[in-house]
N, C-alpha and C positions, 0 to 999 in steps of 0.2 A: 555412658559417656555423652554429655551434651555438647555436641560439636559446634552448635551455633552460639552457645553462651558459656564459655569456659568459666570455671569457678575461681581460677587463679586471680589473686588480687593484683598481681604485677607480673611482668614478663620474667621468666626464669633466667637466672644468671647463666645457665647453660646456653641460652639463645645467642649469646655474643660470639660463640664459636661455630655457629652454623655456617657452612660453606656450600654453595650451590654451583653445579656445573652449568655455566651459562653458554647456551648454544651460540649466542651472538659473539661473545668474546673468545669462545673456545677455551675458556679457563675456568677453574674453580674460583669463585669469588665469595667473600664474606657477605652474608645476607644482612643488609641494612634497609629496613622498610622505609618508604617515603614518609610515613606518618605513624610511627610506632606509638601505641601497640596495635594499630590497625593495619591489616594486610589485605590487599586486593589480589585475587587470583582468578584468571579466566582460562577455561579449558574448552577446546572445540568439542562439542558433543556429536551425537550420531545423526546421520541422515536417515530418517525413519521411513524407508521404503522396503526394508527386509528385516529378517531376524538378526539379532546381535551375533557377531562372530567373535572368536576368541581373541583376535587382535584388539577389538574394542574392549574386551574384558581386561586385558593386560594394561591398556592405556589408562582406563578409568581406575583400575586398582593402583597404578602408580600414583595418580594424583589423590586418590583416597588416602594413601599413606602420607603424602606430603601434607594434605589437609589435616589429618589426625595429629601429625607431629607438631605442626605450627600451632594448632589449638592447645596441645599439651604444654607447649612452651609458654602459653599464656597470651598469645596473640589473639586479637579479635579479627577473625578471618571472614571476609565476604567472598564466598566461593561462587562464581558464576559459571555455569555449564549450559550451553545452549542446545536447543533442538532445531536442526535444519529441516524445515518442512516446505521449502520452495527454493528454487534457484540453482540447485546442484544438478548439472546436466550430465547425461551419459558421457563417459570418457573424461570427466573432470575438466572439460574444455568450455569454450564459449559457444559451441555449436552442438546440436543434437537435441534430444528430448529431455525434459525434466524427469528425473528418476522417479519421483512420486507420481507425476502425471502419467508416465508410461505404465507404471504398475496399476494405476486407477483405470486406465483405458483397457489394459489386458484383462482385468478382472471385473470390468463393468461396475466400478465403484466410484463414489465421490472421492476426490483426492483427500479430503479430511477424514474419510473412513480409513484410508490407508495409513494416514498419519496417526490416527488414534490407535489402530490395531498394533502398529509396531512401536509406538511410544509405550503402550502398556507392556509389550513384550520386553522392551528395554528396561523398564522399571522393575519388572519381575526378576530379570536376570541380575540386576544390580542387588536386589534384596537377597537372592540366593547366595551370592558371593560376599554378603555382608559389606557391601560398598555403600557408604553413607550418601544421602542425597545432598545436593549443593544448597547453598543459601538461596540462590535465585536460579530458575531454569526458564529463561525466556525463549520465545520462538521467533523465527524469521518473519512469519506472516503477521505477528503481533507488532512488528516494528517497520512496516512499510513506509509510514509517514516520516519516521526518522531517517530511513535510508534515502528517501528522496531528498530530504534536507541536507544530508552529507554530500550527496552528488552535487547539489547546487553549490555548496561551499567549495568543492574541488574544482568545479568549472570556473567559479569566480576567481580562484587562485591561479588559474591558467594551466591546470594539469589534466584537464579532460575536455572532450569535445563531443558534440552531438552529430550523428550521421544516420539519416533515414529512420529516425524514431528510436535509435539506440544511442547509448552514451558509452564512450571508451576512455580509459585512463591512458594518458600519453606518457609512455614509459621513458622514451628518450628525452623528452622535455624535463621530466622529473630527474633523470640521471645527470642532467647538466649541473645540478646543484646539490644532488644527494647521491648516496652510495646504494643504488639499487642492486641487490644481490649480496649485500653484506652478510645476511643471515645464512644463506645457503652456499655462499662462496662462488656463485655464478657470476660470469662476466657478460656484459652486454653483447660484445662481438661474438662470443661463443654461443650465446642464446640465439643470436640472429642466424648463425649457421645451422643450429639444431631445429629451428622452427620450420615446419612444413606448411605448405599451402593448405588451407582449410576452407570449406564452404563458408561464405559470408565474410571472408577476410578482405574482400574488395571494399568493404565499408571502412576498414581501418586505415589510418594513415601509415601504420607500421605493423608488421605481423606480431611484434612483441606486445602491442597494446592489448589490454584485457577489458572485458565488459563490466561496466558498473550498472547498466540498465539495458535490457534487451527488448526490442520490439516483439510483441506476441502476434503470431499469425492466428487465423481463425481456429486452428486445430489445438492451440495451446489452452489447456484447461485452467491454468492458474494465471490470472492476469489482473492488473490494476491500472487505473488512470494515473497519468503523470504529466508534468509539463511537456514531455516529449512524445506523448501518445500512450496508447494502451500497451502495457508490457509487464515485465517482472524484473526483480533485482538480480544482480550478479551474485554468485556464490560467495566470493571473497568479502563482499561489502557487508553482509549481515553481521559478521564477527567484529568488524571494525565498529559498527554502530552499537551493538549490544555490549561490547566490552567497555567502550568509552562512556556509554550512557550510565552504566551501573558502577563503574570503577573510576571514572575520570579520564581526562585526556592523557595522563601519564599514570601508570599503575605498576604494581610490583612484579607479578608473575603471570606469564602466559604459557600454557602448556598444550601439548597434543602429541600425536604420533609422529614418528620420523618422516613418514610419507607426506605429511602436510607442510614440511619445511619449505618446499618449493612445489608449486607456485603459491599455495594458499597463504602461508604466513608471510612470505616475501611481499605479496600483494597487500596484505593487511597493513604492514608497515608503511608501504607507499601511500595507501589511502589515508591512514591516520596522519601522517606527516603532511600529505597534500591538502588535507582539510584543515588541520589545526596548527601545523607549523612546529610542533615539538620535535626536537632532534631525536630523542630516544623515548618514544611513547611507552615502551615496555622495558623495565630494568633487568629482568631475568627471564630468559627464554629456556624452557625445559622441554626436551623431546624424548619420548619413550621409543625404544627400538622394537623391531618386528619379531614375529614368531616364525620358527621353522619346524618342520616335522621330519624326523629322521635325517636331518641335515639339508633338507630341501625347502624352498620357500612354500609357505602354505597358500594354496590357491585352488579355485574350483577346477581349473584346467588340469592341474596335477592330480586331482582326485584325492588330495590329502587334507582337504579342509573339513573340519567337523565343528558342529555347533556346540555350545555349552551343554545342551540337552543330550546330545550324542555322547559327549565326554562323560557325563554323569551316569547315563544308563549303560554305556559300553556298546551302544547300537551303531557300530561302524566297523567296516572291514579291517581297519588298521588298529583297532583297539582289542586287547585281549580280555578286558573287563571294564567295568565302570569305576569311576573314581569320585569320591565325595566332593562337594563344593569346597570344604576346608582343605582337602588334599590338594585340589587344584590351586587354591589361593596360596597355600604354603609352598607348593612347587614354584609358582611364579615369584614369590618373595625370595626364593633361594638364588635367584639371578638378579644382578643389578639392573635397574630399569634402562640404563643406557646401552646395555649389551644385548645381543641377540639371545633368544631363549629357544632351545630345541626340545620339542615334545617327542617323547618315545615311551614305550611301555616300561622299559627298565628304569628310566628316570622318574616316571610317575610312581612306580612301585617303590622305589627308594624313598621318594618323598612321603609316601603313605606310611612307611615304617618309621621314618624320621619324625613325622607328625605324631604318630602313636607314642613314640618315646617321649616327646616333649609334653604332650597332653597328659600322659600317664603320670609323669612327675608333678605336673601342675595339679592334677587331681589328688595326689598323695599329700600335697601341702595342706589341704583342708583338714586332715586328721593328724598331721605331723606333730609329734611332741618333742620338746627340747631334750637333748641328750647331754648329760653331765660329763665333764672331763674326768678321765680315769686312765690308769696305766694301759698302754696298748691301744688307746683310742686317739686317732689323729684329730687335731683341732681344725675347725672350718677355716677356709681362706678368708681374706678380707672382702666382705660383701660390698663395702663401699667401692672397692676396686671394680667389682663386677658392674655396679651401677655406672661408674665413671666410664668404663669401657663401652657400655651400652649407649650412653650419650655420645661418646666419641664416634661410634659407628654411624649413628644417625646424623651427626653434625658433619660427617664426611660425605656430603651429597646423598643423604638418605640411603646409606649403605646397608640395606636389609640383610644381605648374606652374612656380613660380619656380625650384625646384631644377633642373628640366629645362632652363630657360633658361640657368642657370649651366653646365650640362653642354654645352649647345650652344656657349657661349663657349669651353669647353675643346676642343670639336671643331674650332673655327677654328684654335686653336693647333696641334693635332695635324696638321691638314692643311697648315698653313703650314710647319711643321718638316719634314714628309714631303716637301714640294715644294722644300725648300732655301731657302725665302724668310725663315725665321725662325731665329735662333740659340737653342739650348737646351742646357743642360749635362746630363750624365748624371744628376745629382741631380734636375734638372727633369723629365726623362723619367720617373724613378721616382715623382716626385710626381704626375704626370699619371696614371700607372698606378694609384696608390693612390686618387686621386680617383674614377676610373671604377669600380674594384673595390668601394670602400666605398659610394659614393652610388648608382652605377648598379646594382651587384650586390647587396650586402648589404642596402641600405635600400630601394631601389625594386624589388628582386627581378627585375631584367631578366636574361635569359640568352640566349646565342647559340642560335639554332634551326637544326637540321640540315636540309638539303634532302632531300626525299623523291623526287627524280628527276623533278619535274614542271616547272612554269613557272619556278622559280628556276634550275634547271639550264639551261633553254633561254636564259634571260636572260644567265646567265654565259657561255654559249657564244657567243651573238650578240655580246655586248660584247667578248669575246676576239677575234672575227673583225674587228670594227670597229677595235679598238685596234691589231691587227696591220696592217691596211690603212693606218691613219694613220701608224704607225711606218715602213712601207715608203715611203709618200709623202714623209715627212720625210727618209728616207735618200736618196731620189732628188731632194731639194731641190724637191719639188712642194708648195710652201708653200700654194698655193691649195686643193689637195685636202685637205691636212692641216687647214687652218683651216676648210674647209667641214664636214668630219666633226665637228670640235670644236664648231662653232657650231650645227649641226643637232641634235646631242645636247644641247647646252645649252638649246635651245628646248623639248626634251622633258623637261627637268628632270634631266639627267644631267651631272655635272661631271667632266671629264677632268683628271687630275693627272699631270704629268710630273715624275718624280723621278730621282735618280741610279741607282736600282735598276730603272727602267723606268716604264711607264705604269699607273696604276690609275684607278678610277672610282668615283663614289658618286652616289646620288640627292641632289638639293638638298633 
């Protein structure tokens, strides 16, 4: 799949039915790009001071599917996902130490060594989970000049002020003419009551104000000259600058995790409007929800957070075994991106079996031969109906759980045809292949995983022995033994299928 250059000559007619859950309006809205067939999408990327965590993986998987589907529909998508390599302070506030600078000091490294190490890790993890790269991946440090320029625009428009070498956004001034808090549902008075006194807030005219530029003391490793002195940009500012530089002052989609809705995205809107004046700089806001583990929030303090590597290897006290990258991807796709997703061993193991069932049927399609209609053989259902249901699922706010249910219905057809119980034409076989390749591969991003010579090989070997024993029993007309093997395997969630080309098996 060439995600950057789709081959479709025109936007698909199915595109007119696409509806997106807009976090700003809190409604599902029909997707109408500003300048079809071009679509601009910005997603907040990682702060590269530590290894990627599973919450990151889920967020970027969400927008990987959005990207894939928009490209499939024929849109020319410019997908921008940034790298935060300066300005994100500990505690996500305007005070404290830069997260990357702190890591560099603790490990006696240059800050850019930290950035490079964890950017490499991020890219490695994205590849493992088959998450496509964006069209553009800009960095905050690569856009210092542009950030200073946006601050100057905001000051000139009366929405920011300088104090002791730092520059702050004037929230109350902005709120006089604009709805600050519209995205998150926060109210100015409520925020005032929730705001606690922090070091350095004596520089601010109001505790609600946030930093656009911070003065750097001698201990701060990452610093640049500016009209207000030596300092560094605020965390929120970089995304305003990079999104508008590459997508324009108004663009189609902005995404990120639910935890970024406030203050990060709320501040982005204020900065964009404060600098450029557009009333709605982003047309559709999309937010992915969080992960839990056994019903509890995933966090270091809970001791229930595990890295992608731990999940794959099983090297964690809460994991009974390791799970393949495609199993993890499939598990995440079984939940809608806007809902919470709970990790547990039973849920992951169910996803593993479900993925095996899906991929086994997909594999059968490579050798599946048409079956002629005959007495006692059921006719295949309307395959165009399956395709239409698949599009309807994705057009309903990228509803991957419903799409997977449609693919399971296709699995039933494949297995029935392979067993000789259902008639299907050559055209129908090709239609099924297209359904799996487009919706399973291009859109959901699922791919066959090769065995590494471990448990999968042992399973295949054992099942081969059992199938041979059952075939021998049937040849000897020992129906009791043949049925016993079939029934005992069924109790273990293994389905035996007898076809004209021999016996095959799948997990239920």
